[in-house]
N, C-alpha and C positions, 0 to 999 in steps of 0.2 A: 475413555470418551473421546472422539474425535472433536476439534475446534471448531466452532461454527463461526467464520470471521465476518464480522460487523461491517457492513457495505460502505464506504465511502460514497455519499451523494456530491456529483460532479456539479451540481449547482452550488451547492452548499459551498464546496471547494473553490470554485473559480470566483463568487464573491469574498470570501476571505483572502485569496490571493491577490485581488486588487485591493484591499484594503492592504495587505503586506507590502505590495510595492508601493504604494502609497505613502506608506508609514517610513520604508527605507530613503525615500526622496526626503521625507520631511528632516528624517534625523540625520540624513549625510549631506545632502545636496545635491546626490547623484542619483538617477534611477539606476533600480534592480536590473541586471544583467544576467547573472548566473551566481552560483554560490563559490566562486574560485575568484571573483573580484569584487571590490567595494567593500561595503559593511558588512555583508554576509561573510566574505573572507576574513576580515579583521576581526570580526566576532568568535568565530566557528571554526578557523583553521587549524587550532591548537587541537582540535580531536583527531585529526591526520597524524599531527607530530607525536601526540601521546600514544595512538595506536601502534605506529611504526617504532617507536622507542621501546614499547612494552614488549612488543612483538619479540625485538633482539635481544631483550633483558631475560624474557621465558624462554626463548630458544627450545621449545618443546619437540622440535625434529631432532633435536642432539641429545636428548634425554636416552638414557639406557637403562635397561630392567635393574641391572645393578645398585643404580642410585634409590631404588624404592627402600624406604626405611631409614634412609640416611638423614634426611632434613632436607636436603639440597633441591629437590622439586619445590617444596614448601616455601625456600627462601626465595627461589626465583619467581614464584608467584608472587609474594609480598612486594619484593622489589620491580616487579611489574605493575604493582598498584602504585606504591608509594614514589611517584614521579614529581618532581618540580625543579624546573630551571629558572633559575634568578634571571633578571634582564640584563646581565651583562653577557649572557649565553647566547640570546637570540633578541630580536627587535622589542619583544613583550617579554615579559614574566609569563611562564606556561607552568600550571598546576593542574594535575590530573583531577577536575572535579566531576569525572563520570561515575565515580564510585565515591561515599563517604568513608575514608579512610583516615582522616586526621583524629586528633585527641582533644579537640577542644572541650568536648564534654566528659573527659576521661577516658583514660586507655580501654575501659571495657565497654565504651559506648561504639568504637571501631567496628566498622561492618565486617572487617575481614579478620575479627577477633579468632574464629575459630583456627585459623591458619595457626597462630602463635600457640594457642593452647594443644594443638595436636602435635606442636614440636618438643612439649613437655616429657612425653612418654614414647618408648619405642614403639606400643600397640597403635597409637595415635598417627605417629610419623607414616608407619607401615600401610596402616588401612587408607589415610587420607592421600599417600602420594599413589597406592595402587588406584584409588579412584582416579586421581587426576591424569596418571599415565594413561589409563583404560581410555578416558575419554578424548585427550588431544592425539592419541595414538589411533583411534577409531576402531577400538576394541571393546568400546562400552557406547551403547545407544544414547542418541541426544536426550529423548526423555527420561531413561533410566537414570543418566548421569545427571539431570536437574533434580530428579527426586531423592536422588541417596547426597545431593549437596545440601538441599533441605535438612536431610537428618542429621549433618553433622554441624551445618552453620544454621540451622534456623530458618525463616521465611526472609532473609535479607535480598530481596528484590534487586535492590543495585548490585550488590556484589555478586550473585550467580549470573545476572544478565552480563555482567563485565567479565567473568569467565569464560561464558561462551562468545563475547564480541572478539575478544582475544584468538579464538579459534578461527573465527573467517567472519571478517566484516561486511562481507557480501550476502550473508545469512542473517546474522544476529547483530544485534544493536544493543548498547545498555539502555539503562531505563531510569527517569527520576518520576516514580509513578504520580505522586501530588501534580506537578509541573505537566506530565503529558495529559492527565485527566482534565485539568485545565485547557489544553489545546483542542482535547477531543469534543469538550462540550463549544467551543467556539464553531468547530467544523460540524455541530450536531452528529457525531457519531457515537452510537449506544454501546460505549465501551467504557470500563472501570479497572483501574490496575493497583489503585492504592489497596492495601491490605488483601491484595487477591494474589499473592505469589504462587502459583502453579505452572506445569509445563502447558496445560492449556490454556492460560490466560496469557502466557508469553507467545503463544501461537498466535491469537487473536491481534495481541498486540503488533507484532511482526506483521501480519496480514493485512491490518490497516496501515501500517507505514509503506509496505509493498505498493498497495493502491496511492497514498500518496506521492510516491516516486513516480509511478506511471501518469499519474495528473499533472504533475509538473513539466514530464516529458511532453505531453500533450499540450500543455499552456505554453510551449515554446524554450522549454528550459530542457535542451535537447541532452546535454551532460549530466541530468540530475542522476546521483548515485542513491542509495539505500540511506547512507549517511547524510546526505543531502535532505532528505524527506526528514530525517531527526532534526536535522538543524532548523528545517521551516519551522517544525513544531513549537520547538524551544523558542525560538525566536517570535513567533506568533503571539506567545502569551507573557513573553517577557515583559515585567514592568517597564524597564528602562527603553523600550521600543515605544516612541509616541503613537498612539492609536488615531491616525489621521482620519478625518471623517470622508467617508466616501459613499455615495449612493450604491446599497447593496443590491439592486434589481438586473444588474449585467449578467445576464446566465450566461454568456461565452463574450470571450475578448476577442477584438475585430478579427484577430488574424484565423480565427475558427469559424467564423461566420461565412458559409456557403451554401449554395443548393444542394440540396440532398441528392439530386443527378445532375450530371449532364443537359444542357440545353439543346434544344433542337438544332441550333447553329453547330454546336460543338460535335453533335452527333453526325451530322452530314458530314463535318471536317474528317471525323474517323472513318465513314464509310468513303470519302474519296481519297484518304490517305495524307491529307494536308495538314498534319498534326504537327509536324516539325517544328519545334521552338514556339509553340503556341499553347499547349496543353500541358500545365505541371501535374502528371499523372500521381507522385509523390505527395503533394500537397492535396490532391482530391482524396486520395486514398487514406491520409491519416486526418483528415477534417472529417470524413465520413464517419472514420471509427469514433471520434470524439462526439458527434452528434447521436450516434448510435447509443453511445455509453450515456449519454444524457438523456435520451430516451426510455432507454432501460433504468435508471434510477427512478424516473418519473413514475413508472408503471410499479416497479416495487415499493413504493411509500404509496401508490394509489391500493395495490393490493393489499398492504398492511393495514391502512385506514378501512378498507370495505370489511374486513375480516373483524376488525375490532369493533366498530361499530355494529357488528351481527353480534357480537359478545363472544368472538373466538379469538380472544387476544393469545390462549395458546397456541393456535395455528397462527397467526399473525408473525409469531415470534421465529416460526419454522419456515418462512417464505423466504428463499434465497435464489442466488444469480448461480447458474449454470454455465453462463455463455463462454468459458475459458474451454469449455470442451466441445469444439465444434461438431463432435461426432453425433453428440445428442440430437442436434436438429432442431431447438430450442433454447431458451435464455434463461427461462424462470422458472422453478417449481414452486407452485401455490396450491391453494386449496379450495374446493368448494365447502361451504358452512357445514355439510356432512362430513367431511375429512376425506373426501374421494380428492385425489390429486388431479390438479388442475397444471397443464403444462402448456406455457406460454412462449409464442414466438413474439417479439417487440420489433415493431418496424417505424423508424421514423417516415412517415409519409407526408405526400402533399395532394392537394384538389386541383384538378385543372377542368375546367368547364363540366363539372360536376362528376368526373372521373378520379376514383383515388388510385395515385401511384404509388408503387414499393418495389423493392427488388427481393426476389425470391430465389434462393439457391434449390439446384433438383436435391439436395439432401432434405432441406426444409420442406420442399413438396411432396416427397416421399414420406416421411416422417409424419408430415400433418395428416396422410391418408391412412396410415397404418396403427399410430398411437392413440389411445381412449382419452377423450375430454382434451383434446388438444385445442389450443384457441390461438387466433392473431389477434395482438394488440395494437392498432395503429395511432401513433401519436402525432398530433398536428400542432404545428406552429411550437415546436420543441423549443425555440431558442427564444421565444417570446416568455413575459413574466409569468402569463396566464398562459396554460396548456390545456388542449382538449383530448380524449381518449374515447376512441372508438373500439369496440372489439366483437369479436364474431367465433363462433364455432367453424373449425376447420372444413367440417363436412358441408357447409354452405359455400365452399369455394369449391368450385368446379373447374377441370382443365380447361374448360372455353373461355375463363376468364383470363387465362395466361397469354401472353403476347410477348414473345422472347425478343430481347434486344440485344442479345449477345450470345453468339455460336460459338461452338467449339471445333476446331478441325484436326484430324487425324490423316497426315499424309506420310505414305508408306514409300520409302526409298526403293526404287527398282535396282 
């Protein structure tokens, strides 16, 4: 069964991000800039130290097949988990808290107990090390490896996620289910990870963290990585971070508040070629993308609410975004009350003198004319705390309503 990734609502994220920044300022006296400076770096940089130290200790790229069954692979993974640096070696003492490995509740409580158990028998060593060798050397698929580790270690979510994290932190992340569930509650993300250890749940978790990484980038943290999204969630729910009181009605930070389209003066300058040093095209592109995502989140919530009010909560749970696949020519797959698929193209639109203006690509126009039950949803005042949505079926839009403002030229060299 494929994972259905819960959608991060852009408006909710931005509200919590404003609170997060205010809390960083209150706690440290310095404003938030990135996760490589200030309080976020002081709290979270240990993760990078742990990751690189663990990778060096594990050294899975140097493993040989002849080591399988000797116990050396199991011992290498144990060593990559049990990391603790005293204060004398680094500015601050660093201990691997990404996995629950210590024996504070007795040796049998260790989340990586299965590694020690496997060391006791030749069969256990061979079986477990064959699994680890296959996973780290890409001979075993990730879903299969995840389920096989469960059969050996039990549903030790933190341990299994850490094993994956060590393979590639650009794809996988550690997890502390209870803590991240609190962060997801704050962000109003419909996801639970506590006592849900499975490959599907892990993919949903990673999918949400990837959305948070992208949202951080959209909000101005240009160098945000996947591990930084992890740090954001961890700090957001941490009881030691003071929860500064900030008005939670600002839908977009000031840096993202722009017009959905160019002004008439800007268009005239484009036509005359007098745009050098005047129009920041990258900013316009990035900000329009952020506004578009905000409009899409608004429609997702609206569609789910419409279906729930109609008594079709089962269909509401299946409404999802497909905007990442631009070939489809629409943004959201929803349903009519009788389960007929409803294909929705979302537009952050504006009204001027009784005319609704929006951008429409050639592919979107073609799809709207060929696909069944295709709708345009226009979201007005998307940056306001109260938005309005107007929608209509695509068959009500004819080619006479289209006025191209951008043209493509094909020049053939002689």
